[in-house]
N, C-alpha and C positions, 0 to 999 in steps of 0.2 A: 828590640827584636820583632815585636809585633808590627811596628810601623814599617820596618825594613821588609818584612816578609809580605805583609798585606799590600803595601804601597808599591813595592818594586817587583813583586811576584816571583821571588827566587826561592827555590827549594834548598840549594846549596849556597851558603854564604860566601864561598870563595868567588862566586860570580860578582858579588858586590865588591869584594876586596880588589878585584881587577880594576874596578872603576874608582876605587877610593884610596889609591896609593898615596895621594897627596894629603890625606886627612888622617892624622895620627890617631885620633880617638876612634874613628871608624875601623881602622886597622886592628886596634886592640880589641874592639868590640867583636869583630868578626872572628879573630883568632881565638878569643875566649869561648865563643859559642861552638866553633869547630872542635876545639879540644874537649868541651863538655859533652858534645854529641858522641864523640868517639869513646869517651869514658863512661857514657850513660850517667852523667852526674850534672849537678847544677853548675852554671857558668861561674868562673872564678870572679873574685871581687875586682871591679874595675875602678879606675881612678874617678874621683868625684868630679861631676860636671853639672853645670846648671841646665835646666830645661831649655832656656833661651839659647845656650851654646849648642846643645844637641840639635835644636831646630835649625840653627844657622848652618851647621855642618850638613844636615839633611837637605837643606835648600841648595847648597853648593853641589851636593851629589845629584840632586834632581836636574840642575842646569847642565851638569856634565853628561848625564844620560841623554838629555834632550839633544845635545850637540853631537856626542860621539855615537850613540846607538840609534837615535832617531834621524840624525842628519838634518835637523831643522835649524833654522837661523833664529836667533833671539835678539830683541831690541829692548834695552833697559831704560826706564824713565824713573826719575825721582818725583815724588809728590811735591806739592808747593812747599810744604813745611819740612820735607826731606825725612819724614818719619816712616815712609813706606816706599818700597821699590816695586814698580809695575813692570812686568816682563811680557812683551808681546812676542808670540811664537808663530812661525809660519814656514812655508816651503821657500827654498832659496830661489827657485825659478820654475817655469812651466814644465820643463823636462822632468824634474823631480816629482811633480804631481803625477805625470803620466806613468813614470816608473812604478810608483807606489800603487796607483790605481790598477795597473796591470798585475802587480804581484798579489793583490787581494781579490782579484776578479770582480772589480767594481762594474756595476751595470751601467751602460750608456746606450743612448738611442742611436740607431742606425739612420743614415740618410734615407729619405722617403722612398727613393726608387728601389731600395733593397728589400723592402717589405710590402710594396704595392705592385711591383712588377712581377708578373707570373713566372718570368724566367728565373728569378732568385728564390722567391717564396720563403724568406727568412722572417723570424719573429722581429717585432720592432725594437726590442731591447735585448742586447747581448753583453756578455762580459767583455770588458775593454781589453784589447790586445794591441800592443804597439805596432806589430807587423801589419795590422789592418787599420791603422790609425786614420788614413784618408777616408775610410768608409763610414766613419762615425760623424754624426751631426754636430756642427759647430754653431756657436752663437747662442744667445738667450733672449729673453724678453726686452733686454736693454740695448740690443744691437751690438753686443760684443762679438768678436770673432774668436774668442778663446773656446777651448774644448769643454772646460768645466765651469759651471756657473758658481756664484759666490757661495750658495748653500752647500754645494757638493764639495767645494774646496775646504770649507769649515769641517764638514763631516769626515773628510779624509785626514785632516790634521788631527782631529780629536781621536779618530780610530788609531792612527799611528802612535799618538802619545800614550793612549791607554793600553797599547800592546806592551809598553815598557814600564809605565808609571800609572798608579791609580791615584789621580789627583783628588778624588773624593775622599780617600782615606787621609791624605795629607791635610786636606781642609778640615776634616772632622777632628783631627788631633791638634789643630792649631798651628801646623807647620807653615801653611799658607793661609791667607785670609779668605780669598775667594777666587773662583775662575769664572770668566765670562767671555762672551763673543763680542769682538769689537765691530763697530759699524764701519761701513764704507762711506766716507764723508760725502762724496759726490752723489752717490745713489740715494743716501738717506735724505739729502736736501731735496732731491727730485721727488721722493715719496712724500715728504712733508708738504710740498707745494701742490702736488697733483692728487694726493689721496689722504694725507693725514691732517689736513686743515679742517677745523670745526665748521668753517663757513660753507664747505662743499655739501650740497644736498643732492645726492644721487644714489640710486641703488645699483649702478653699474660699477663694480669693483675691478681694479686691475689684477685679477687673480694670477695670471702668468708671472707678473712682476713680483707679487707677494710670494709666490712659490719659489721663484729663483732666488729671492733675497732671504726670506724667513724660513723656507722649507715647506714641505707638504702638510705638516700638521697645522700650522697657523693658516695656511692657504685653504685647507679643507674646512676649517672653522668658518672663515669668512665666506667661502663658497656656499656652505650650508645655511648660514644666517641670511645671506642674500636670497637664496632660493626660497627659504621658508617665508621671508618677508614678502616676496613677490607673490607667492601663493596665497598669502593672507589677504591680498588686495581684493580679489573677487568675493571672498567671504565677508570682508568688511563692507563692500558695496551692498551685498544682499542684506547684511545686518542693518545698515542705515535705512534701507527701504522698509524692512519689517518693523524696525523701531518707530519709524515715522507713521506707518499705518496703525501700529498698536496704540501709540500714545497720543496721536493727534486726530485720527480719523475714526478708528473702530476699536475703542478701548474695551468694549464688551466682548470682543472676540479673542481675548487673550489666549485661550486654549488652542485655537486654530493657529495663531502665530507661533506658539510654542512648538506645535507639530511641524510647521513649515521649517522652523529653525533647526529642529532635530534632523529632519530629512536632508536638508542642505549640508549640515555639518557632517553627517554620516557619509554622504557621497564625497564630500571634500576630503575627509580623512583617508578614505580608501584609495583615492586617486593620488593624493599627495605623496604618500610613502612609496608607491610604485614608481612614480616619476622621479623621485629622488634617487632611487636605486639605479635607474638608468643614467642619471647625471653623475652619480658616484662612479659608476663603471667607466664613464668617459674620462673622468679625471685620473682614475687608476691607470688606464691605458696610456694617457698622455704623459703621466709622470713616472711610469714604470714601477709602480708600487704594488702590483698584484703579488700575493703570496709572500709579502715581506715578513709577516709574523713568523713564518717557518724558519727564517734565518736570522732572527733578531738577536743581537749580542746581549751580554749581561750588563746590568746597570753598574756604573762605577761604585755606587754605594752598597752594592751587594756584598755581604760578608759571609764567608764560609771556610770550610776546611779544604785544602788542596788535595784532590785525589785524581788518579789517572783514569781517564775515560777508556773503558775496555774496547770501545768501537773505534774511536779516532786515535787512541794512544797518546792523546795530549792531556796535560794536567789542567784540571778545571776546578773551580770552586764548587763545593757541594754543601748543602745545608740539610740537616736531618729533618724529614717530613714530620716526625712526631712532635718536634719542638714547635713547628709552625702550627700544627693542629691545636696544640695547647694554647697558643697565642690567639688562634681563631676563636676559641671558646671564650677567652678573656675579653676580646674586643666585642664579640656578640653580646656578652653580658653587659658590658659598658654601654653599648648602643641602646640595648633594651631599657636600661635604667634611665638614660637620658630621654628616650621616647616617653616613658612613663611619667617623668617629671614634666615634660612639655604638655602631655595630655591633662595632667592634674592642674597645671596652671591655667590652661585654656578653659577647662571646666569651671574653675573658680572665677574666671573673668565673667563667664555667663551667669554664675550664681550672683556675683556682685552686680551685674546688670539688673537682675531681678530685684535685688535690694534697692537699687536706685529708682526702679520703676515704682515700687511701693511707697517711696518717699517723694513722689511727685516729679521726678526728673523727666518722665515721658520720653519723647524721641531724643532729647538731649543726652539721656543716659545711654541710649542705643548708640549714638554717634561716638560718644566718649569711649565706650567699651570696644567699639570696632577699631578706633584709633589705637587704643591700648593693645589690642590683639595684633594689629599690624606692626607695632613697634616691638612687641614681644617676639614675633616671628623673626624679625631681623636680628635682634640681640641673640636669641638662641641659635640661629643659623651661624652667626659669627663665632660664638663660643665653641660650638660642636665642630666647625670646620677645622679649627686649630687642633682640637683633640683628635679628630679623625686622621689628620696628617701625621701626628705623632704616633698614633696606633699603627698606621700603615707602614711607617718607617720601621717601627719595632718588629713588624711581621717579617721584614727582610725578604722581599720578593726579588726574584732573579732578573727579570726583564722589566723594561719600562712599561710595556703593555700590561703585564701582570700587576705591577704596582698601581698603575692608573685604574685598572678595572676594580681592584680591591678597594681603592679609595672612592671610586664612583659609587659602588654598591653601598658603602657605609653612609656617605653623605646623602645620596638620593633617598635611601630608605628613611633616614631621619627627617629630611626636609619635606618629603611627601606627606608625612604624618603631621609635622609641625605647621606646614603651610595650608593643608587641606582640612584638618580636623574641625576647625571652627565652621567651615562651610558645610561639611557633612553633618555637623551638629544641627545647624539651622535647617538643612534640607530634610533630614531623616530622623533626628532624635528629639528636636525641640518639642514637637507635638506630644510625644510620650512623657517628657519630663516636665514641661511647663503647661501643657494643655492648650486648648483653644479658647479665644474670647467667648463669653456666654452668648449663645444664640447665633454664632457665626461659624462658617466653614473655615477650617485651617488653611491659610494661604500665606506662606512666609516668603513669597517672592520679593516683596519690598525689603525685607530684612537681608536677603541674599544680595540684592542690588547695592544696598548701603555697604555691606561688608566687602564685596568685591571692588566697589568704586574706591573705598578708602585704601584697601590693600594695593590697588594699582597706582593710586596717587602717591602713596608712600614710596613704592618701588621706583616710580618715575623720578621723584625728587632725590632719591638716594643715588641716582646715576651720577650726580655731581660729585659725590663723595669719592667715586672711582678716580676722579682727576685730582681732587683736593688732597687726599691722603698721601699718595706718592710724591706729589710736589712739595708738600710741607716737610716730608722726611728728607727730601733732597736738600731743601733750604737749610734744615737743621744741621746736616753733615757739612755743608759749605760754611756755615757760620762757626761751627766747632773748629774747623781748620783755620779760619781767619783769626779766631780767638787764640789758637795755638801759635800762629805766626806772630801775633802781637806780643804774646808772652816771651817768645824767643828773642824778639827785638828789644824788649824791655830788659832782658838779661844781658844781651850782647848786641850793641848797636850795629856791629859789623856782620851780624848773622846773615848768611846767604840764603835767600828764598826767592822763588819765582813770583813775578808780579801777577801773571795770569795762569789759570788752570789749563793744562793741556787737554786736548780732545779725548785722549785715552783715559786720563784721570777723571774727567767729568762723567764718563760712563760708569766708572767704578763707584761713584757716589749715588747712582740711580738704584732704585729698588730692583731686586731680582723678580722677573715675571714668574708668578706661581703656576702658570700653565693655563691652557684654554679649558680645562675641565670645569672650572667655576663659571666660565662664560657659557658653556653648554648647559650647565645646571640652571642658570637663569632662564634660558630658552625653554627648557623642558618643563619647568614649573609654570611658566607662562602658557605653554602648550596645554598643560593639564587644566589650567583655569579656563582657557578658551573652549576646549572641547567638552569638558564636563559641565560647565556652568554658563555656556553661551545662551541657553534658553532663558536665563534670568535677565541677562543684559545683552541683547542682540548686537549692540554697537561695541561690544568688547573687542572684536577683531580690529576695529578701527584704532582703539587704544593700543593694541598690540603692534600694529603697523607703525604708528607714531613713535612708540617706545623703541622699536627695533631700529628705525632710522637713526634715532638719537644714539642707540647703543653702538651701531656701526661707526658713527662719527667719533664717539668717545673712545672706543677700542682702537681705531686707526690712529687717533691722536696720541693715545697712551703708548702704542707700540713705537711710534716715531719720536716721542719726546720724553716720556716719563718713566720708562722701564728699560732695563738692559736688554740687549738683543738676545732673544731666546735661542737655545740650541736648535738647529734645524732637524728635528725629529722626522722620521719617515713614517707615514701611516697609509693604510690602504682603504680606510673608511672612517666613519665617525665613531667606530668602536662599539662599546656596549650601549651607546645611546640609541642605536637602531632598534634592537629588541625592546628597549624601554619605550620608544615611541609606539611600537606595535602593541605592547601590553597596555599602554595608556589609552590608545585608540579603542581597543576592545572594551576596556572598562568604561570609557566615555560613551561609547555607542550603546 
């Protein structure tokens, strides 16, 4: 009952019965519940049925709803070893896309003359209307003449599906294995050749094509990363000049060069954020994403009680706020505990370094403990990321924006302490706990330089892991399937299997992309290092530029080759990261 109610969104089970007349068990199930509700009693005992059989019947019901109520066409594929069925869902033709877009008031961009000509004075984006179809802009960054680009079509298909079926609920209960967006083979190949190749060294990204294909969320990430990297270049040039002057020509004027670095960094940080706001506004106007958050739909994974909205009169899912507040307290306590553990471990690393120093390790002990801290940062970040994802899912947020903001706060608060505590210890606490060398003035700049250099070096090397891990997981799934095929042929020499994996199935074997949140997080931690500790290592922005160029290439390759195509989420800005940048800039200055 829970699966039927949550997944198919029906209050009256007779609605399901109308679609399930061919399935004897579902008819008995619905009839039993209807009778029980009328008599205010528990449902009558039903015939015994296996979980697998119930899932099979529910899948058949799902396909029937997709065809009858959604009006979508389905294409079914067997996997190579025929132990899975892949179902591809889409609109039958362009007219169906237009009809549904008009029924839901989908926003489309008008032709340029209608919002630039003083005679019309219309806004650039209006709700699509079939009567005024010729007035809307056609084509996309790929030169297509169609009204809707690839990302928009995917959004419309998913929106139509989730009006009738909550695929997230079916996936959570094991009725279906997974849902994912399929690639357009021709466009994907073009992206691989012109953007996703590791050999391409350029900061000019095809943002319009990325937006048309992957949606505004992924495009906004690459637009921001490109903008940030370009703005780092002048800071890197000034850093190289100051570094050369300080270490090769005037080493006795260290304090003067530190002041120069601080002044340049302060001016850079203030201008950088203001210029990004202007760039962000341009993208919002171009993509029609202004005020999107006001109309954002509920997440498929959102679970709640169906209640009637007094304003709209529609039935909506509702989750009691008190329950979520209790969960907030529990997650806050968990995060605080992990922060305390991280602080304790880093403190003990510094105590251990003191022990090594007394035993004659000298600078070698310093380098070893700095490397130990850099590794500890990565391990703890990875462990807490998984925990934060589980905690945020448990909190049960209604929209994707609310869910992502909650996850962002948890992970950022933990990582900012885990990543920066050792540097703050050296800069502000070491003098009080370890004291200064006898007869000398405390100056721990060299310690900071070593710590920062090793942290950056470890982060740089770990970029390769981003490619290796998803590729190894893909190979593991392929080998498991090949092993299963060999077992089938050993049992039956005439077993029918396919020689090659289909394009659709190969995408099912890829890792699900976990979102650009973690990509943003890497940038923000780097931004904090650069802004707060640039005075210790003036050439740090140069390392940032090199790291970001590599990051762009790795992320582009990953999106085109190693992960499933992400859902084309709509965003109007970089989200919670903007106030985080502002706060970090103030702290750094």
